[in-house]
FIKEKOL-269078 format. One line per 4 residues: number of its first residue (from 1); their letters; for each residue x negated, y, z of C-alpha. Coordinates in Angstrom, 3 decimals. Each point is the difference from the previous one (the first is absolute). Example, Ala and Ser with C-alpha at 12.3 -4.5 7.8 and 13.67 -1.06 7.14 Angstrom:
BEGIN
1> as> -12.300 -4.500 7.800 | -1.370 3.440 -0.660
REM end
This chain:
BEGIN
1> mprs> 185.050 19.075 78.734 | 1.107 3.507 0.983 | -1.698 1.928 2.814 | 1.531 2.562 2.334
5> phqt> -1.113 3.639 -0.504 | -1.283 2.119 2.885 | 0.750 3.697 0.207 | -3.100 1.626 1.543
9> ahhr> -3.610 -0.950 0.542 | 0.437 0.015 3.787 | 3.133 -2.099 -0.005 | -1.457 -2.257 -2.669
13> stla> -3.023 -0.637 2.230 | 2.037 -0.656 3.133 | 2.536 -2.170 -1.772 | -2.673 -1.965 -1.810
17> mala> -1.705 -0.863 3.264 | 3.370 -0.949 1.489 | 0.707 -2.229 -2.994 | -3.428 -1.528 0.220
21> vfal> 0.391 -0.829 3.652 | 3.502 -1.335 -0.614 | -1.597 -2.387 -2.474 | -2.430 -1.046 2.685
25> lafg> 2.724 -0.881 2.450 | 2.540 -1.465 -2.372 | -2.148 -2.684 -1.560 | -2.130 -2.668 1.593
29> ggas> -3.650 -0.858 -0.361 | -3.257 1.239 1.388 | -2.471 -1.089 2.612 | 1.121 -1.081 3.450
33> pawa> -1.543 1.523 3.160 | -3.121 -1.845 1.054 | 1.011 -0.540 3.609 | 3.235 -1.157 1.569
37> dnas> -0.088 2.897 2.479 | -0.213 2.453 -2.876 | 2.915 -1.712 -1.705 | 2.079 0.333 3.148
41> dlam> -0.953 3.651 0.437 | 0.783 0.730 -3.632 | 3.379 -1.704 0.309 | 0.826 2.084 3.072
45> arla> -1.052 3.198 -1.767 | 2.190 -0.860 -2.975 | 2.883 -0.669 2.379 | -0.527 3.443 1.516
49> marh> 0.078 1.507 -3.488 | 3.237 -1.826 -0.750 | 1.420 1.759 3.074 | -1.380 3.314 -1.341
53> dyag> -2.411 0.149 2.930 | -2.870 1.212 -2.141 | -1.770 1.697 2.890 | -0.059 -3.338 1.805
57> alpt> -1.302 -1.867 -3.049 | -2.695 2.481 -1.036 | -2.675 -0.699 2.674 | 0.179 -3.770 -0.497
61> ltql> -0.103 0.289 -3.772 | -2.928 2.406 0.120 | -1.943 -2.329 2.291 | 0.719 -3.006 -2.211
65> anqg> -0.972 1.916 -3.135 | -3.269 1.024 1.637 | -0.629 -3.712 0.570 | 0.487 -0.645 -3.712
69> daga> 3.607 -1.245 0.012 | 1.371 0.569 -3.513 | 3.611 -0.450 1.080 | -0.359 2.858 2.470
73> mvel> -1.564 2.141 -2.720 | 3.069 -0.594 -2.145 | 2.298 1.108 2.821 | -2.095 3.108 0.609
77> akiy> 0.221 0.844 -3.695 | 3.768 -0.080 0.404 | -0.062 2.146 3.138 | -2.239 2.711 -1.435
81> gqgl> 1.402 -0.191 -3.526 | 3.591 0.498 1.124 | -0.678 2.127 3.067 | 1.561 -2.479 2.423
85> gvtv> -0.482 1.665 3.363 | -3.051 1.879 -1.287 | -0.731 2.799 -2.439 | -0.144 -1.304 -3.558
89> dqdk> -3.625 -0.601 -0.942 | -0.274 -1.458 -3.477 | -3.794 -0.048 0.094 | -0.020 -2.097 3.149
93> alay> 2.718 -2.264 -1.383 | -1.992 -0.555 -3.185 | -3.170 -0.665 1.997 | 1.731 -2.723 2.021
97> lrqa> 1.454 -1.443 -3.188 | -3.434 -0.177 -1.620 | -1.499 -1.639 3.083 | 2.677 -2.689 -0.110
101> vekg> -0.667 -0.531 -3.708 | -3.688 -0.494 0.759 | 1.037 -2.679 2.504 | 1.796 -1.832 -2.806
105> naqa> 3.506 0.723 1.269 | 2.446 -0.737 -2.818 | 2.640 2.374 1.308 | -2.475 2.868 -0.003
109> qvgl> -1.182 -0.945 -3.486 | 3.572 0.360 -1.232 | 0.475 3.261 1.862 | -3.128 1.580 -1.454
113> avly> 0.924 -1.298 -3.453 | 3.347 1.808 0.257 | -1.818 3.273 0.619 | -2.239 -0.530 -3.047
117> dqgs> 3.058 -0.937 -2.056 | 1.664 3.279 0.927 | -3.106 2.169 0.049 | 0.910 1.405 3.385
121> nglp> -1.388 0.727 3.461 | -3.007 1.658 -1.605 | -0.835 -3.029 -2.138 | -0.152 0.115 -3.800
125> kdpa> 2.540 -1.955 -1.991 | -2.003 -3.103 -0.848 | 1.954 -2.974 -1.378 | -3.161 -2.099 -0.345
129> eaar> -0.903 0.439 3.673 | 3.606 -0.658 0.983 | -0.002 -3.222 -2.013 | -3.311 -1.053 1.560
133> lykl> 1.395 0.466 3.501 | 3.266 -1.735 -0.849 | -2.031 -2.951 -1.281 | -1.900 -0.249 3.281
137> aadq> 3.314 -0.206 1.822 | 1.583 -2.308 -2.576 | -2.906 -2.426 0.298 | 0.836 -0.270 3.711
141> gnar> 3.601 -0.905 -0.822 | 1.480 3.412 0.780 | 3.321 0.203 -1.842 | -0.038 3.758 -0.455
145> gqvs> -3.496 -0.211 -1.445 | 1.079 -2.742 -2.399 | 3.035 1.883 -1.254 | -1.753 3.357 -0.314
149> lgwh> -2.915 -1.576 -1.858 | 2.551 -1.686 -2.245 | 1.466 3.406 -0.845 | -3.456 1.250 -0.965
153> yeng> -0.503 -2.979 -2.313 | 3.467 0.365 -1.506 | -0.620 3.655 -0.802 | -3.733 -0.117 -0.718
157> sgvp> -0.623 2.496 2.780 | -3.617 -0.109 1.154 | -0.377 -3.514 -1.429 | 0.404 -1.457 -3.493
161> knva> 3.656 -0.712 -0.724 | 0.731 -3.665 0.719 | 3.671 -0.919 0.140 | -0.688 -3.652 0.822
165> eavr> -2.023 1.047 3.038 | 2.779 2.380 1.012 | 2.513 -2.849 -0.099 | -2.312 -2.195 2.065
169> lytl> -0.442 2.658 2.656 | 3.687 0.923 0.109 | 0.780 -3.682 0.452 | -2.387 -0.258 2.938
173> garq> 1.584 3.013 1.657 | 3.539 -1.160 -0.744 | -0.694 -3.382 1.575 | -0.909 1.821 3.200
177> gdpa> 3.354 1.770 -0.074 | -1.332 3.370 -1.108 | 3.014 1.855 -1.461 | -2.067 2.105 -2.405
181> gqtn> -1.630 -3.171 -1.291 | 3.387 -1.664 -0.410 | 1.387 3.013 -1.852 | -3.018 0.440 -2.260
185> lgwm> -0.043 -3.695 -0.835 | 3.735 0.125 -0.657 | -0.580 2.833 -2.453 | -2.599 -2.088 -1.827
189> yqng> 2.450 -2.912 -0.298 | 2.839 2.278 -1.071 | -2.074 1.488 -2.806 | -2.099 -3.043 -0.900
193> tgvp> -3.231 1.829 0.811 | -2.793 -2.487 0.611 | 2.553 -2.769 0.549 | 2.818 -1.500 -2.067
197> pnpt> 3.194 2.063 0.405 | 2.102 -1.387 2.846 | 2.824 2.339 1.085 | 1.271 -2.515 2.554
201> eaar> -3.368 -0.121 1.751 | -0.155 3.783 -0.150 | 3.379 0.235 1.715 | -1.101 -2.444 2.700
205> lykq> -3.106 2.044 0.731 | 1.876 3.300 0.008 | 2.500 -1.403 2.475 | -2.765 -1.149 2.345
209> aasq> -1.488 3.485 0.020 | 3.350 1.797 0.148 | 1.012 -2.092 2.999 | -3.013 1.471 1.796
213> gfvr> 1.297 3.506 -0.686 | -2.455 0.762 -2.807 | 1.723 2.853 -1.804 | -1.467 -0.595 -3.468
217> aqgq> 1.225 -3.587 0.103 | 3.435 1.147 1.134 | 0.107 2.248 -3.047 | -1.012 -2.890 -2.236
221> mgai> 2.782 -2.127 1.481 | 2.464 2.709 -0.940 | -1.406 0.142 -3.520 | 0.101 -3.737 -0.674
225> ylag> 3.534 -0.406 1.379 | 1.192 2.921 -2.112 | -1.583 -1.475 -3.136 | 0.506 -3.690 0.805
229> vgvt> -3.700 -0.827 -0.378 | -1.032 -3.112 1.925 | 3.278 0.101 1.916 | 3.666 -0.008 -0.893
233> kdpv> 1.075 3.545 -0.881 | 1.701 1.478 3.058 | 0.545 3.780 0.025 | 1.338 -0.080 3.566
237> eaar> -3.163 -1.682 1.255 | -2.023 2.405 -2.129 | 1.678 2.956 1.687 | -0.734 -1.464 3.429
241> wnmm> -3.704 -0.299 -0.705 | -0.153 3.323 -1.835 | 1.610 1.735 2.972 | -2.591 -1.505 2.365
245> aaer> -2.867 1.237 -2.137 | 1.597 3.322 -0.940 | 0.593 0.965 3.617 | -3.709 -0.567 0.621
249> gwvp> -0.966 2.324 -2.830 | -0.777 -2.468 -2.794 | 0.589 2.136 -3.084 | 0.807 -2.748 -2.571
253> aqfa> 2.663 -1.361 2.361 | 1.463 3.482 0.465 | 0.355 0.285 -3.766 | 1.531 -3.460 -0.302
257> lgfq> 2.441 0.652 2.832 | 1.022 3.351 -1.463 | 0.610 -1.705 -3.331 | 2.095 -2.681 1.698
261> yrqg> 2.167 2.616 1.714 | 0.415 1.868 -3.276 | 1.032 -3.137 -1.865 | 1.968 -1.582 2.836
265> egva> -2.167 -3.099 -0.359 | -0.105 -2.043 3.195 | 1.435 2.967 1.902 | 3.053 2.200 -0.387
269> rdda> -0.680 2.865 -2.398 | -0.945 3.046 2.043 | -1.264 3.089 -1.808 | -1.144 1.658 3.222
273> qalh> -2.109 -3.012 0.972 | -1.307 -0.277 -3.542 | -1.119 3.633 0.076 | -1.538 -0.436 3.442
277> wlrk> -2.204 -2.930 -0.964 | -0.813 1.240 -3.492 | -1.163 3.322 1.445 | -2.240 -1.814 2.463
281> aadg> -1.465 -2.103 -2.791 | -0.474 3.074 -2.191 | -1.739 1.807 2.853 | -2.295 -3.021 0.191
285> geqg> -0.937 0.445 -3.656 | 2.114 -2.803 -1.504 | 0.398 1.087 -3.621 | 3.028 -2.184 -0.628
289> aial> 1.837 1.688 2.854 | -1.007 3.458 -1.246 | 1.310 -0.783 -3.491 | 3.267 -1.442 1.301
293> laqm> 0.600 2.997 2.270 | -0.711 2.368 -2.884 | 2.639 -1.754 -2.101 | 2.492 0.075 2.871
297> yeng> -0.435 3.743 0.596 | 0.000 0.758 -3.705 | 3.228 -1.875 -0.653 | 1.740 0.580 3.323
301> dgap> 0.273 -3.770 0.346 | -0.307 -1.043 3.645 | -1.444 3.401 0.890 | 1.128 3.627 -0.365
305> kdpa> -0.670 1.275 -3.520 | -3.172 2.066 0.366 | -1.974 0.622 -3.208 | -2.709 1.925 1.866
309> earr> -0.639 -2.916 2.358 | 0.018 -2.377 -2.957 | -2.646 2.104 -1.760 | -2.092 0.141 3.181
313> lwak> 0.091 -3.785 0.267 | -0.768 -0.616 -3.664 | -3.004 2.302 0.325 | -1.456 -2.270 2.690
317> lppd> -0.265 -2.858 -2.504 | -2.730 -0.496 -2.594 | 1.021 1.168 -3.484 | 0.601 -3.513 -1.286
321> rrpg> 2.642 -0.536 2.694 | 1.952 3.139 -0.910 | 2.626 -0.345 -2.726 | -0.816 2.667 -2.572
325> akaq> 3.318 1.794 0.252 | -0.324 0.134 3.780 | -3.629 1.038 0.282 | 0.613 3.513 -1.388
REM end
């Protein structure tokens, strides 16, 4: 599955910690506070954070963390990692994250695994350590841990490749409503990877994830409606889903939507809209969009005739994607 690039080491570090802590908060699992009073205090601190009252939450969270409360450690990792009401301190955020991991907190295990997956926040890129941490979380029933470990098995990243195990883990995550698990499992059914091909089941899973706003699934919905795979072919419905995903920056959907506008398939033909979305997809590195734009500029078909721009676009493609007469 594709990963998002990060532009600089500093921003990569800050964003990675933010992503890690988002994983902590977005998925369940982990140890509960040992005392009811601590649970109440932690709930109140989280409520303060929800109101953006980080200064009010910080003393309580610090006290709870000093008492060994892993949930408070997770919240402090978020505060210091994202600079919520305090100066960003990635070292302190990572220290709290590690403490929570040592307490067996599944959310923290996932968060630290994300950092090892990305090789950020001063940690080396270590797929094996990431997979180990994901497994600790997955064994506690954490959906994000299950799905992420499944990805590692599917791709043989840090663990021996094992597609059957990937399917099993994706299924566990999907059953908990995890949209990445639903989408990944849908992809396996669509392609018959580790399971018998079942486009209808793939479509069902994609829809579950897309209905939760998961952009990759929205893009897949556009693709299957445009092709009529697992669903009745419906270019209008394809355009609806492609627009949802394209507006959120999903490059394959931008390409598909640009193509639909160019062809007038499911939407009225609109060369300006076609150019708009194809340019976005090309800027995102979509080779199909780059090639189509090059043809359009070269031939003056749907775009102003501009041989220089056509040559510039062809040059961005690998040699085997450049027609010989147009690569000169």
